[in-house]
C-alpha positions in Angstrom: 123.7 112.8 97.5 120.4 113.6 99.2 120.6 116.7 101.4 119.6 116.3 105.0 116.1 117.4 106.0 116.1 120.0 108.7 113.7 119.4 111.6 111.9 122.2 113.4 114.4 121.8 116.2 117.2 122.5 113.8 118.6 119.0 113.9 119.2 117.3 110.5 117.9 114.0 109.3 120.1 111.8 107.0 117.8 109.6 105.0 120.5 107.7 103.2 122.5 107.0 106.4 119.4 106.0 108.3 118.2 103.8 105.5 121.6 102.0 105.4 121.3 101.4 109.2 117.9 99.9 108.8 119.2 97.8 105.9 121.9 96.4 108.2 119.2 95.6 110.8 117.2 93.6 108.2 120.3 91.8 106.9 121.4 90.8 110.4 117.9 89.5 111.1 118.1 87.5 107.8 121.4 86.0 109.0 120.1 85.3 112.5 117.1 83.4 111.1 118.4 81.6 107.9 115.6 79.1 108.2 113.2 81.8 106.9 115.3 82.3 103.7 115.5 78.5 103.3 111.7 78.2 103.7 111.0 81.0 101.2 113.3 79.3 98.7 112.1 75.8 99.5 108.6 76.1 98.2 109.6 77.2 94.6 112.2 74.3 94.6 109.5 71.8 95.6 107.2 73.1 92.8 110.1 72.9 90.3 110.8 69.3 91.2 107.1 68.5 91.2 106.3 70.0 87.8 109.5 68.7 86.1 109.6 65.1 87.4 105.8 64.4 87.9 104.2 66.5 85.1 107.1 67.3 82.9 106.9 64.3 80.5 103.2 64.8 79.8 103.1 68.6 79.7 106.3 68.8 77.6 104.7 66.8 74.8 102.3 69.7 74.1 105.0 72.3 73.7 106.3 71.3 70.2 109.9 70.5 69.4 111.1 67.1 70.7 108.7 67.4 73.6 109.1 65.7 77.0 110.7 66.7 80.2 113.7 68.5 78.6 111.5 71.0 76.8 109.2 71.5 79.8 111.9 72.4 82.3 113.0 75.2 80.0 109.4 76.3 79.7 108.5 76.2 83.4 111.6 77.8 85.0 110.6 81.4 84.5 107.4 80.8 86.4 109.3 79.1 89.2 111.6 82.2 89.4 108.6 84.4 89.7 107.2 82.2 92.4 110.5 82.7 94.3 109.9 86.5 94.1 106.3 86.1 95.4 107.6 83.9 98.3 109.9 86.6 99.4 107.1 89.1 99.1 105.1 87.1 101.6 108.1 87.2 104.0 108.3 90.9 103.6 104.6 91.4 104.5 105.2 89.3 107.6 108.3 91.2 108.7 106.5 94.6 108.3 103.5 93.3 110.3 105.9 92.1 113.1 107.5 95.5 113.3 104.2 97.3 113.4 102.6 95.0 116.1 105.6 94.2 118.3 106.5 97.7 119.3 109.8 98.3 117.5 108.2 101.1 115.3 107.1 102.8 118.5 110.7 102.8 119.7 111.8 104.2 116.3 109.4 107.0 116.9 111.5 108.2 119.9 114.7 108.1 117.9 116.1 110.8 115.7 115.9 109.0 112.3 114.3 109.7 109.0 110.9 107.9 109.1 111.3 106.7 105.5 114.4 104.7 106.4 112.4 102.0 108.2 110.5 101.0 105.1 113.5 101.5 102.8 115.5 99.1 104.9 112.8 96.5 104.5 112.5 97.0 100.7 116.2 96.9 99.9 116.8 94.0 102.3 113.9 92.0 100.7 115.4 92.7 97.2 118.7 91.3 98.3 117.1 88.3 99.9 115.2 87.7 96.7 118.3 87.8 94.5 120.0 85.3 96.8 116.9 83.0 96.6 116.7 83.4 92.8 120.4 82.4 92.5 119.7 79.3 94.6 116.6 78.3 92.6 118.4 78.9 89.3 121.2 76.6 90.5 118.7 73.8 91.3 117.0 74.4 87.9 120.4 73.9 86.1 120.9 70.6 88.1 117.5 69.2 86.9 118.1 70.0 83.3 117.4 73.7 82.6 119.5 74.8 79.6 119.1 78.5 78.9 120.6 79.9 75.7 121.1 83.5 77.0 124.6 85.1 76.5 126.2 87.3 79.2 124.1 90.3 78.2 121.0 88.2 78.4 121.8 87.1 81.9 122.6 90.6 83.0 119.3 91.8 81.5 117.5 88.9 83.3 119.0 89.8 86.6 118.1 93.5 86.2 114.6 92.7 85.1 114.1 90.4 88.1 115.4 93.1 90.4 112.8 95.5 89.0 110.0 93.0 89.3 111.0 92.2 92.9 111.2 95.9 93.8 107.7 96.5 92.5 106.1 93.6 94.3 108.0 94.3 97.5 106.5 97.7 97.8 103.1 96.1 97.4 104.0 93.7 100.1 105.0 96.5 102.4 101.5 98.0 102.0 99.9 94.6 102.6 102.0 94.2 105.8 101.0 97.7 107.0 97.3 97.3 106.4 97.3 93.9 108.2 96.4 94.1 111.9 98.1 90.8 112.8 101.0 88.7 111.6 98.6 85.9 110.7 96.6 88.3 108.4 99.9 89.5 106.8 100.9 85.9 106.0 97.7 85.4 104.1 97.4 88.8 102.4 99.9 88.2 99.6 98.3 84.8 98.8 96.8 86.1 95.5 100.3 87.0 94.3 101.4 83.4 95.0 98.4 81.9 93.2 98.3 84.1 90.1 101.3 82.6 88.4 99.3 79.4 88.1 96.7 81.4 86.1 99.2 82.6 83.6 101.4 81.2 80.8 103.9 80.0 83.4 103.0 76.3 83.3 100.9 75.8 80.2 100.4 78.0 77.1 97.4 80.2 77.3 96.0 78.9 74.0 95.5 75.5 75.7 93.1 77.0 78.3 89.3 77.6 78.1 88.4 80.9 76.4 87.5 82.7 79.6 90.5 81.6 81.6 92.8 82.3 78.6 91.6 85.9 78.6 92.4 86.3 82.3 95.8 84.7 81.8 96.7 87.0 78.9 95.6 90.2 80.6 97.1 89.8 84.1 100.5 91.1 85.0 102.3 87.8 85.5 102.0 86.6 81.9 104.1 89.4 80.3 106.6 89.1 83.1 107.0 85.4 82.6 107.1 85.7 78.8 109.8 88.4 79.1 111.9 86.2 81.4 111.4 83.2 79.1 112.6 85.3 76.1 115.6 86.7 77.9 116.7 83.3 79.2 116.2 81.4 75.9 117.6 84.2 73.7 114.4 84.8 71.8 112.9 88.3 70.9 111.1 89.9 73.8 108.7 91.9 71.7 106.0 94.0 73.4 106.0 91.8 76.5 109.0 93.6 77.9 107.3 97.0 77.7 104.0 95.6 79.0 105.8 93.9 81.9 107.8 97.1 82.8 104.5 99.1 82.6 102.9 96.7 85.1 105.9 97.0 87.4 105.8 100.8 87.3 102.1 100.8 88.2 102.5 98.2 91.0 105.6 99.9 92.4 104.1 103.4 92.4 100.8 102.1 93.8 102.5 100.1 96.5 104.7 103.0 97.5 101.9 105.6 97.7 99.7 103.2 99.6 102.6 102.3 102.0 103.5 105.9 102.6 99.9 106.8 103.4 99.5 103.9 105.8 102.9 104.4 107.5 102.4 108.1 108.0 99.0 107.5 109.5 100.4 104.9 111.9 103.6 106.8 112.6 
């Protein structure tokens, strides 16, 4: 257990206890405004239905096998799961910006709490919200024909990997929320994270793209993440994609954390 930090006044901070309190605050806000969670989950579901029922028959024909919609839904679901994570990331940036602009952080400054607990509550709360959203999107995917071949270990690895990916991108979202001066800016700041899955192997194989675009798709972080998810869910070898994806997650998480810490301490 983390030892309390002693303040100059001799009063101890309890980071774990304070972080748990801030987590409860964020979970209560999530329960109070369930429409936000529904909205964040709704966009990936709409894209899932669009790509499966509108484009699935045509795009599935180029994947090999029997082709058609049944093959394509198995191919596209990992990208949709990642889009669920990026949707939650956008909500995190907005929540952080709201706290910073509406005065609640100024009130926290007057309270005897560990300053790190405010951001920790947001991060853990967002990871929980993402896992709920991912469960809902996976349920819809199963209803529209998604047929993964993963065993219990594969599902557990998938859940753990998604938690790691979410944790990394949420810390980046925290930094984007802190650097934004308004809620409107914060809602647009994570937009590249929402668009990048479309420039990856999530919806079509990279070898079907023009050479320049294929190079971008193969060297951006979303492609190894999606390929790792695809392998875990379909029971195929992960190969080097898993290590590359974890490497990207480590870089993004560390960069987001350090950037967030610098911005928050400056504002605090």
